[in-house]
C-alpha positions as CSV (number, residue, x, y, z in Angstrom):
1,M,20.7,-2.7,28.1
2,Q,19.0,-5.4,29.4
3,P,15.5,-5.9,28.2
4,S,14.0,-5.3,31.6
5,H,15.8,-1.8,31.6
6,A,14.9,-1.1,28.1
7,H,11.4,-1.9,29.0
8,A,11.4,0.3,32.1
9,L,12.3,3.2,29.9
10,V,9.2,2.9,28.0
11,R,7.0,2.3,31.2
12,D,8.5,5.2,33.0
13,H,9.7,7.7,30.3
14,T,7.0,7.6,27.4
15,I,6.0,11.0,26.7
16,Y,3.7,9.9,23.9
17,S,1.9,6.8,22.7
18,C,-0.9,6.2,20.2
19,V,-2.6,3.3,18.4
20,M,-1.5,2.7,14.6
21,G,-2.2,0.2,12.2
22,S,-5.4,-0.6,10.6
23,R,-7.2,0.9,13.9
24,A,-5.8,4.3,13.2
25,F,-6.3,4.1,9.6
26,G,-10.0,3.3,9.7
27,L,-9.6,0.0,8.1
28,A,-9.8,-2.2,11.3
29,T,-12.2,-5.2,11.2
30,D,-13.1,-7.9,13.8
31,D,-9.7,-9.8,13.6
32,S,-7.5,-6.6,13.5
33,D,-4.5,-6.3,15.9
34,T,-4.0,-3.2,18.1
35,D,-0.5,-2.0,17.3
36,R,0.8,0.6,19.6
37,R,3.7,3.2,18.9
38,G,5.3,5.5,21.0
39,V,8.2,7.8,21.9
40,F,10.0,7.5,25.3
41,L,12.5,10.3,26.6
42,A,15.7,8.6,28.0
43,P,17.1,10.6,31.0
44,T,20.0,12.8,30.1
45,S,22.2,11.3,32.4
46,L,22.1,8.0,30.6
47,F,24.0,9.4,27.7
48,W,27.1,10.0,30.1
49,R,27.8,6.4,30.2
50,F,29.7,4.1,27.6
51,E,26.6,2.2,27.3
52,K,24.2,4.4,25.8
53,P,20.4,4.2,26.0
54,P,18.7,2.2,23.0
55,T,17.2,4.2,20.1
56,H,14.1,1.9,20.0
57,V,12.5,-0.7,22.3
58,E,10.1,-3.6,21.2
59,G,7.6,-4.3,24.0
60,P,7.0,-4.5,26.6
61,A,3.5,-5.3,25.6
62,E,2.6,-7.3,22.4
63,E,2.5,-5.4,19.3
64,Q,4.1,-2.2,21.1
65,F,7.3,-0.5,19.8
66,G,8.8,2.7,20.9
67,W,11.4,5.1,19.8
68,E,13.9,7.2,22.0
69,L,13.0,10.9,21.2
70,E,16.2,11.9,19.5
71,R,15.9,8.9,17.0
72,F,12.3,9.5,16.5
73,C,13.0,13.2,15.5
74,E,15.6,12.1,13.0
75,L,13.6,9.8,11.4
76,A,10.7,12.2,11.2
77,L,13.0,15.0,9.7
78,R,13.9,12.3,6.9
79,A,10.3,12.0,6.2
80,N,10.0,8.4,7.1
81,P,6.4,7.6,6.6
82,N,5.7,5.3,9.5
83,I,7.0,8.0,11.8
84,L,5.4,10.8,10.2
85,E,1.9,8.8,10.4
86,C,2.8,8.0,14.1
87,L,2.9,11.7,14.9
88,H,-0.5,12.2,13.3
89,S,-2.5,9.0,14.6
90,P,-6.1,10.1,15.5
91,L,-6.0,7.4,18.5
92,V,-3.6,9.1,21.3
93,E,-3.3,7.0,24.4
94,H,-0.9,8.9,26.5
95,L,0.5,12.4,26.3
96,D,2.5,14.4,28.8
97,D,3.7,18.1,28.4
98,T,6.8,17.1,26.3
99,G,4.7,14.8,24.2
100,R,2.2,17.8,23.6
101,E,5.0,20.0,22.5
102,L,6.2,17.2,20.1
103,L,2.9,17.1,18.5
104,S,2.8,20.9,18.4
105,L,5.9,20.4,16.0
106,R,4.2,18.2,13.4
107,E,4.3,20.8,10.7
108,A,7.9,21.4,11.2
109,F,8.7,18.0,10.3
110,L,6.7,17.9,7.0
111,S,8.4,18.8,3.7
112,R,8.4,17.9,0.0
113,G,10.9,15.4,1.0
114,A,8.0,13.4,1.8
115,H,7.2,12.5,-1.8
116,E,10.5,10.7,-2.2
117,T,10.6,8.6,1.0
118,F,6.9,7.4,0.4
119,A,7.4,7.0,-3.3
120,R,10.8,4.9,-2.3
121,Y,8.9,3.1,0.1
122,A,5.8,2.2,-2.2
123,L,8.5,1.1,-4.8
124,G,9.8,-1.5,-2.5
125,Q,6.5,-2.8,-1.6
126,R,5.3,-3.0,-5.0
127,K,7.9,-5.3,-6.2
128,K,7.1,-7.6,-3.4
129,L,3.7,-7.7,-4.4
130,E,4.8,-8.1,-8.1
131,A,7.1,-11.1,-6.9
132,D,3.9,-12.8,-5.1
133,V,2.1,-12.4,-8.1
134,R,4.8,-14.2,-10.4
135,T,5.2,-16.8,-7.7
136,H,1.5,-17.5,-6.6
137,G,-0.6,-15.9,-9.1
138,A,-1.9,-13.3,-6.5
139,P,-0.5,-10.6,-4.4
140,R,-1.0,-10.5,-0.7
141,W,-4.2,-8.7,-0.8
142,K,-3.7,-7.0,2.5
143,H,-0.5,-5.5,1.6
144,A,-2.0,-4.3,-1.6
145,M,-4.5,-2.6,0.3
146,H,-2.1,-0.9,2.6
147,L,0.1,0.4,-0.2
148,L,-2.9,1.9,-2.0
149,R,-3.7,3.7,1.3
150,L,0.0,5.0,1.7
151,L,-0.2,6.2,-1.8
152,M,-3.3,8.0,-1.3
153,S,-1.8,9.6,2.0
154,C,1.1,10.7,0.1
155,R,-0.7,12.3,-2.9
156,D,-3.1,14.0,-0.3
157,L,-0.3,15.4,1.9
158,L,1.4,16.9,-1.1
159,R,-1.7,18.5,-2.5
160,T,-2.7,20.0,1.0
161,G,0.1,20.2,3.3
162,T,-1.7,18.1,5.9
163,L,-1.1,14.6,6.6
164,T,-4.5,12.6,7.1
165,V,-4.2,8.9,8.5
166,D,-7.8,7.9,8.4
167,V,-9.0,6.8,5.1
168,G,-12.7,8.0,5.7
169,E,-14.8,7.3,2.5
170,Q,-12.1,5.1,1.0
171,R,-12.7,2.4,3.6
172,E,-14.9,-0.1,1.7
173,P,-12.9,0.3,-1.5
174,L,-9.8,-0.4,0.1
175,L,-11.3,-3.4,2.0
176,A,-12.7,-4.9,-1.1
177,V,-9.1,-5.2,-2.0
178,K,-7.9,-7.0,1.2
179,R,-10.9,-9.4,0.4
180,G,-9.6,-10.0,-3.0
181,E,-12.6,-8.8,-4.9
182,V,-10.5,-6.4,-6.9
183,S,-8.5,-7.7,-9.9
184,W,-4.7,-7.3,-9.7
185,E,-4.9,-5.4,-13.0
186,R,-7.4,-2.9,-11.6
187,V,-5.2,-2.6,-8.5
188,E,-2.1,-1.8,-10.6
189,A,-3.8,0.7,-12.5
190,W,-5.0,2.3,-9.3
191,M,-1.5,2.3,-8.1
192,A,-0.2,3.9,-11.2
193,R,-2.8,6.6,-11.0
194,L,-2.1,7.7,-7.5
195,A,1.7,7.6,-8.3
196,T,1.1,10.2,-11.1
197,E,-1.2,12.2,-9.1
198,S,1.5,12.3,-6.3
199,E,4.1,13.4,-8.9
200,E,2.0,16.2,-10.3
201,A,1.1,17.5,-6.6
202,A,4.7,17.4,-5.8
203,T,5.4,20.2,-8.2
204,R,3.2,22.6,-6.6
205,S,2.8,21.5,-3.0
206,P,2.3,23.8,-0.3
207,L,4.9,22.0,1.7
208,P,8.4,23.6,2.2
209,V,11.3,22.1,0.4
210,E,13.0,21.4,3.7
211,P,11.8,20.6,7.2
212,D,12.3,23.1,10.0
213,R,15.4,21.1,11.4
214,A,16.4,24.1,13.8
215,R,13.1,24.4,15.4
216,V,13.2,20.7,16.3
217,E,16.5,20.7,17.3
218,D,15.7,23.6,19.7
219,F,12.9,21.6,21.1
220,L,15.3,18.6,21.7
221,V,18.2,20.5,23.4
222,R,15.6,22.1,25.7
223,T,14.2,18.9,26.6
224,R,17.5,17.1,27.3
225,R,18.7,20.1,29.3
226,A,15.2,20.0,31.4
227,S,16.0,16.1,32.0
228,A,19.4,17.2,33.1
229,L,17.9,19.7,35.5
230,R,16.0,16.9,37.1
231,S,19.4,15.1,37.6
232,V,20.7,18.1,39.4
233,E,17.8,17.9,42.0
234,A,18.9,14.3,42.4
235,D,22.7,14.9,42.6
236,P,23.2,18.9,42.8
237,D,27.3,18.6,43.3
238,H,27.6,16.2,40.3
239,E,30.4,18.1,38.1
240,V,28.9,16.5,34.8
241,V,25.2,17.4,35.6
242,Q,26.3,21.0,36.4
243,G,28.3,21.3,33.0
244,V,25.6,20.0,30.8
245,V,22.9,22.1,32.7
246,R,25.0,25.4,32.3
247,G,25.7,24.4,28.6
248,G,29.4,25.3,29.1
249,V,32.7,23.5,29.3
250,L,33.8,21.6,32.2
251,G,36.7,22.9,34.0
252,K,40.1,21.2,33.3
253,R,41.7,19.2,36.0
């Protein structure tokens, strides 16, 4: 799909958009960017073509990124940290009725699987920081700050069953790390402590073992069918449209 057509999907079919990054985390400073993330619902009729709609779109604005609803739900069910945090951003910019239902499902996506995915992501970021220390004598302090924030988020999610994005009272200690005012040895010890606390929390977490996949799938199917109904209004005699809306098998020729 051409970039202009993909951008049109974001402009015309976004169901939910929010601000992420430092502004959502409560870590913004004067030079912070405004990172926007969103979810768009590609019309059902686009999936009947050989060329499918994109699963994600970068733009059209700078620092903007969006996912098609199905891809977003798939990643959220896998406890992708970036996606789960997007669902819990305190800075919502756009929300329609479908987006409201998506947000009402936030707890359906949460499970103890978040421990594994958050920890795996954190390990990858930790290795990059350690490589920086070996090569340059110091880590990228901004990345170290965000890794600490992620580890806190994981621990608190496992402890409480609630994902909180804003760091609250931890803002100043974390910004001190970003400014390079905390030694790497102290940061390492902090990371190790948070990882241990997350492991302990995972053993008695109030979160379910698995996410509620059936509930999310029901939402997705209903949403796709509603989109198809809108196609019926535009072309009521189209055989494929009618078959999808009825949920049955199209007649054989």
